[in-house]
N, C-alpha and C positions, 0 to 999 in steps of 0.2 A: 704378166703371168698368163700362160696359155692353158685353157681348160679343155680337156678331152672327155667326152661322154658318148660312148658308143651304145648307150642303152635306151630303153623306151621312156625312162623318166625324164621329163622336161620341166616339171614343176613339182613343188611340194605343197601339201595341204596342211595347215596348222590346225591341230585339235586340242591345243592347250587348255582352252576354257569351254570345251564342248559339253562337259558335265554340268556347267553352270549356265545353260542356255537362257533360263528365265531371269538371270541376274546380269546379263551382259550389258544392258543399258545402264544399270546402276554402277557396274564396274567401270564403264566408260566415263561416267561423270566423276567418280572418285579418282580414278587414275589421271584424268585430264586435269583436275584441280591440283593434285599432288605434283604433276609434271610442270604445270605453269608456275606453281610456287617454287619448285626446285630451280627452274630457269631463272626466275626473278631473284632468288637469294644468291645464286651463283653469279649473276650479272652484277648485283650490288657489291659482292665481295671483290670481284675482279676490277670493277671500275674504281672502288674506294682505294684499293691497293695501288692502282696505277696513278690516281690523282693526288693521294696524300704522301708527301715525301717522308713523313715519319715512319711509314710502313715499308720503305724501300730497304728492307733487311732480308737476309737469306730465308728466315722462317716464313715471312709473308710472300716472298717470291715463290717458294715451293707451294705455298697455299694457293696462290693465284693459278699456278700450273695445274695443281690438283683439281681446282674448281673448273678449269678449262677442260681437263680430261673427263670429268664427270658430266659436264654439259654435253660434250660430244658423244660420250658413252651412252647416255640416255637417248640422245637424238637418233642413234643408230637403231635402237630397239623400240622405244615407246611410241613414236608416231605411227609406225606400221602396226603395232599392237592395237592402238586406239582405233585405227581404220578397220582392222579385222573384227573388233568387238561389235561393230555396227554392220559389217558386210555379210552377205550370204555366202560368198565364195572367199575363203580365207587362204589364198594361195601366194606363193612366191616362186619366181623362176629359178631354175637350177643355178644360173650365173648370179642372180640376185641373192640367193642363199649363200653362195660362196663369198660374195662381197661382204654380206652382213657378218658372216662368221669371221672373216679376216679382220674387218674393222673392229668388231667387238673384242677379238683376242688381242689385237694390237693395243687398243686403249686399256684393256683390262690388265695385260701383262706389264705395260708401261706404268700403270698405276701401282702395281705391286712393287716394281723396282724403285719407283719414286718414294714410296713409303719407307723403303730401306734407306734412301738418301736423306730423308727427313729425320730418321732415327740417328744417322751419323751427324746431322746438323745439331740435334739436341745433345749428343755426346760431346761434341766440340764446345758448345756453348756452356756446358756445366763443368766439364773436366779440364778444358783448356781455354778459359774465358779471355786470357790476355792475348792469345794467338787467334782468337775467333775471326777477326777481320782478315787475317792473312790466310788461314786455313779454309775459310768459307767466303773467299772473295767472289766478285761477280763472275769471273771466268770459270772458277771452280764450280759454282752453282749451275752455270750454263752447260758446263761439261757433264755434270751429273745428270741433268735433265736429258741432254743429248744421248748419253749412254743408256739411260732408261728407255728412251724411245727406240734406239738402235736394237736393244735386246728384245723389246716388245715386238718390233717389226720382224726381226729374224724368227722368233718363236712362232708368231702368227703365220708367217709365210710358209714355214715348214709344216705346221699342223694342218693348215688349210689345203696345201698341196697334197698331203698324204690322204686326207679325208676325201677330197673331191676327184681324185684320180681312181677311186674305187668304183667298181661296177654297181649300178643301182637298177636291178632288173625287176623287182617285185613291187612292193607297196611304196606309195609316195606319201602316206599319211604320217605326218610328224606329230608325235604326242608332246608338243611343246608350243610356246607362243613365239619363239624365234629360233634361228638356226644355231643351236648349241652343239657341242661336240658329240656327246653321248647319244642324244636322240637321232642325229643324222647318221652316226655310225651304226646304229641299230637297224637302219633301213638298207644298209649295204648288203649286197648278195653274199659276199664273203670278203674277209680281210685277213691278212697274214698276222701271225703273232708278232712279227718284227714291227709292223706298223703300229700295233697296239702298244708294244713296249716303248717305241720311240715317243709316241704321244704321252704315255704315262711318265717317262723320264723327263720330258720337257715340262710336264706339269709339276714334277718334283723340283726342277730347276727354277721355275717361276715362283713357286710358293714356298718351298722348304728353305732354299738358300737365302733369299731375302729375309725370311723370318728368323733364321739363325743369326744373320748379321744384326738384325734388330735386337734379338735377345742378348747378343754379346755387348752391343752398345748399352743396353739397359742394365746389364750386370755391372759394367763400369760406372754408369751413371748412379746407380743405387749405392755402390761402394763410395763414390765421391760425396753423395748427399749425406750419408750417415756420418761422415767426418765433419760436417758443418756443426759447430757448437750450438748455434741458436735454433730453437724449435721453429721460430718464425721463418728463419732462412731455409730450414729443411722443408717446411710446408710450401713456401714460395717456389722452391726448386721442383718439388714434386708436382705442384699444380701446373707448371709449364709443360710437363710431360703427359698429364692425364688425358688431354684431348687426343694426342697422337696414339696413346695406348688403347683408348676406346675404339678408334677407327681401325687400328691394326687388328684388334680382337675380332671385330665384326667382319672385316674384309677377309682375313685369312681363315676365320672359322667357317663362313659360308662357302668360300672357294674350295677349301680342303674337303668339305663334306661332298661337294659336287664332283670334284675332279680327281681326288686321291683315294676314293673308296673302291673296293673291288667291283668289277663289272657285274658280278652275280647279285650284288645288292642294289642294282639300278631300279629305281621306281619313278615312273613318269610323274605321278601325282606329287611325290615328295620333291622332286626336282623343280616342278612348276612353282610350288609354294616357296621354296628357298630362292629360286630365281627371281620371283616377284620381290622378295626382300632386298636382294642386292642390285637389282636393276631399277627399282622404283623407290623403295623406302630408304635404303642406305644413302643414295645421293641426296635425299631430302634431309636426313638427319646430320650428315657430315658437315654441311655449312653451319648448322646451328651449334654443333659440338665444337667446331674449330673457331668460329668467328663471332656468332651472334651472342655468345655468352662470355666473350673476351672484352674486358674493360678497355684495353688499349685500342682494339678495333672499333668498339662502339664510340669512343671519343673521336677517332679518325673519321668515322662515318658522319658524326654530328658536324665536325668541321667541314667536311666535304659538302654536306647538304647546305650548310650556312653559306659557303662560298658560291654554290651553284644557284641557290634560290634567292639569296639576299646579297648579291655581289657588292652592293654599295655600302653595306654595313660593316 
């Protein structure tokens, strides 16, 4: 990708936590601990799924990919944010900002489409259990992940190109802690209604369409579950979907608030708070929601630890 910038702006200054100057060392310690815990839990999830053959199923394959996305996603934003919390000069180059935005959008959009693929997997498991191994074979799962990545890459490429080909003549003070779309657009000297419309429509494509697909899947799932005569069977079927529904609600709720509201309602302080939740807190809770409260996963983790630490037993 070739970047053109004929303006005076060569770097951006992050002001995301400038109002909390006295708390930045405390925030550094808290965010560092959360980040290390997130990396550790995602590493445990991915290694357990790879090492335990009982977890070589479509659901856990998608979960391992989701953990990989979230690990990379936090790596793009959090280390730079931690450095800036202790630094006097909180800057990022023009090209570095573009790379950060592209990578963040690529992983975030791919994550959104992957959640839709996981919803389809739940639909097949409950509504077509006898054909599950055929409809959700290894090639199909790989194809769904590849499609999610291709869609994420395309959307990220278009949005990042539109944003960073705009002129940046005036201020370089970014009221955020990373290069997100709205804060960077706010610094552009001017931008056409067409570019704003294209960015908004791509946001709709990434958020609304996968969410609609998930809703359709769950309408069919709920319809099938209600036909199960046993209350125990209904509870078990619902419980397999609960984790996915919680993650979907948090992901699409935060992202829709940030990217689908009118520009006139933009608030840097609100965006910073919400962004902290989905860049730091959500990747922390997702592993616990999906895996660390899952009995099947806990059993697999115990088996893996026994084989690794006590191979002779």
